[in-house]
N, C-alpha and C positions, 0 to 999 in steps of 0.2 A: 587547217585540220582535213579539210578534202584533200589535199595534195598528200597526207602522212597516209589516210586511207586507202588510198587508190594506189599508191606505193607501194603499202605492206602486202594488200591482198594480189594486186599486179593481174587484175583482169587483162584477159590475152585475146586476140582474135579469134573469134569462134567459139567463145566459152557464153555461157549464160551466166548471168546476175541479178540476183534480187536486192531492190533497196528498201528496207523496212523503216515504216515511218517516214516515207520520203519527203512529205511535205510538199515546197514547191520546186523539187526534184534538184536540189545543189548538188548532190553527190551522184545520183544516178545519172544524170544527162550526160555528165562528164565521163561516166564508166561508158556509155552507150559509144563513144567513139575508141574508147579502149578495145572494145571488143569486135570492132567492125574490122574487115568483113565476115560475114557469117554467124556473128554472135548476136545475142539479145540483151535488153535489160527489162525487166519488170520493175515497175515503180507501185509501191503499195502503200496504202495509209487508211485509216478510218474515217477522216475527213474527204468528202466528195469535193469540196471548193478547194483544198490544196491541190489533188490532183487535177482539177480544171486548170490552177495556174501552170502546172506542171507540163500539161500538154499542149497548152498554148505556147509554152518556152519552147517544148519540141520542135512544134511547127515552126516557130521562128528559126529555128538552127537547122532545120531541115533534116533532122532526125528521124529515120524512118525503121529504125529496129528497137522502139521503144514501144512497151504496153503499159498500161494502166490499170490497177485493179483495187475497189475497194475492199480492204482485207483487214480483220483483228491479228495481230500478230500472235497472239495465245492461241490462234485456232487457224492456221495458213492453209487454203483451199487446193494446194499445190501436193502431187504425189510425193513420196519420198524419193530423195536421191535426183531431185529435179533441175539443181543448181550446182554450179562449180563455185561462185562467189555469193556470200551475203554480205551487205553492207548497211551500215545503221549509223547515223550520225544524230546523236540527242535523242534517241528515240526510247530506249531501254530505260531510262532514267526515269522517265514519265507512266512507266507501265504499271500498274497493280501488282502482276505476276511476273517480274521479270525470269524467275527460273523458267516456268514455264514457257514463256518467248524465247528464250535461249535453246529450251529443248526443242521447240519447232523449227527454229533456225538451224539447228545440228539435223533433224530428221529429214529436211528438204535439201539440205547439203549433200553432193556425191562425194565416196569415200576419198579422202585427201581433198575435199572441197574446204575453203577458207572464208572465215570471218572477221570482218574488219570493223569494229566500232569505236566512237567515240562519246564519252559522258563529259560532264563537267567537272572538274576537280573540286578541292574544297574551297569553301568561303574566303579564305585567307588569300588566295590566288587568284581570286576574281573581284576585287573591289567595284569594279564597274556595277555588279550586281548587287554584291553583297552591303553596301552602304546603304542604299535606297531600301531594300529589303528589310533590315534591320531599324530602320527609322520607323518605315511605315508600320511595323509589327508593334514598336513598342509606343507608338502613337495610339494605335487602335487599342491595345491591350491585348493583341492577339499571342498566343503561345507559340514557343519554337514549335516547327515541325519534328515529329517523333522520327527515330533515327529509322531509316529505310523507308520511311512514307515516302510515295511517289511527288517528285518534285526535281528542281535543280542539282541538289544534292544528294539524290538518293543512292547514287552509285561511286561519290567520290572517294570511297575507303579503298585503298588497293586492294587489300585482303578480303574484303566480301567479294569485290567484283571477280577476282580469281577464283574464289570458292563458287561463287554461282556459274562460271565458265566450265570447272572442272567436273561440278555436279550435274551438269547438262550432259557430260558427256564428251569434252573438248579436251584436245589434246595441245601439246607445243604452244601454251599460253606465253604470250610475250607482252607486259605493259610497259606503258611509255607515258610521260607526260611531254605535251605539246605547247610549251608558250607562245603568247604573240602579244599583241598589244592592240585594244579597242579604241578608235579614235572617235570623239564627236566634235561637231563644229562649235558648240556651246554649252553651257550649262542648261539653257532651255530645251535644246535639242534632245540630251541626255536624258533629263528630269521628266520630260513627257514620253519618251518610250519606257522608262523604268516604273512611272508609276501608274501607265494606261494599260500595257500590253502583257506582263504577267498576272495572270489571274489572283493570285493570292494578293499581291499588290494593289491592282484595281479594286478589289473588294473591300482591302483595308482603306484605301484612300477615298472610296465612297462613303463610308461611314462616319468620315472625319467633318466636323463643323469647318467653317471658315476660319476661325478663329488656330484651331489645330492644325489646318493646313498650311497656314503662313507662318506657324511655328516651325513643322517640319520642313517646309522650303527654306527657310532661314538657317535653320541648323544644318542643313544639306550643303548649303552652299559654303559653310565654314569648312564643313569635313572635307569637300572635295578639292580646295584650294591647293593640296600637295601634289595633286594631279594637272594642274593647269599646264595646258601645251601653248605651241606656237599660236599667236594672233587671237588669245584668249579662249580657245578651245580646250578639249580634256583629253587626256591619255593616260589610260589603266593598262595595267597588265591585265592578261588572262591566261587561264590554266585548264587544258583538256586532258582528261586521263583516257588515254585510248590504250585498243587492245587487239591484239591479232591472235587469231586460235585455228585450229584444224580438225576436221573431222578426222578420226581416226582411220586407216586402212589406205587405199589407193596405190 
């Protein structure tokens, strides 16, 4: 997905790029090499701790054209037309107001500037996540998330994502699906990550008593059998919806 975003947006030497919801910097730090010499990349995120990790990674890679800014994607602190490229990997799906965030991305782009983003595709294309999320919701009696509610699948519908992009003012919108494989060394590795890291799953897991936890784990061991990989690991399909769009003009 990172390769697709960078190839689609094609940041070039001397350009400036903004990585929105950068997290630990997986996309922005790669873009920093693409815009050198003479260009810069700004990594922005609401979580200072994430940017601390990204800052350390930049130091390890001796990247000196990278800046870091704690910023809300719905109220970016930069003037109009500040960047040639905006990148976002799995950021917009988590926002309460993605329409406003996309409008801000458009505002800070120069005329002709490019936006490249990735969000997760639908649950059926991502069994590595959907199986555990569904099992934990059922066990805890939690409702299905409402359509469009912030979360992993908030923007998985192509028509909704296209509508948000065009509604924000973007043109030349191109959508694709990028499929890949997610591998885990064992059931235990996969299960620990899936029950403890996603906020909703962690809350559902915490609400269960010992008997219910054992039942969920037992059921999931059965459900993941079709995804058994070499050496006892697990191999799941994954599906991301990616988009390239431009600010008109330029």
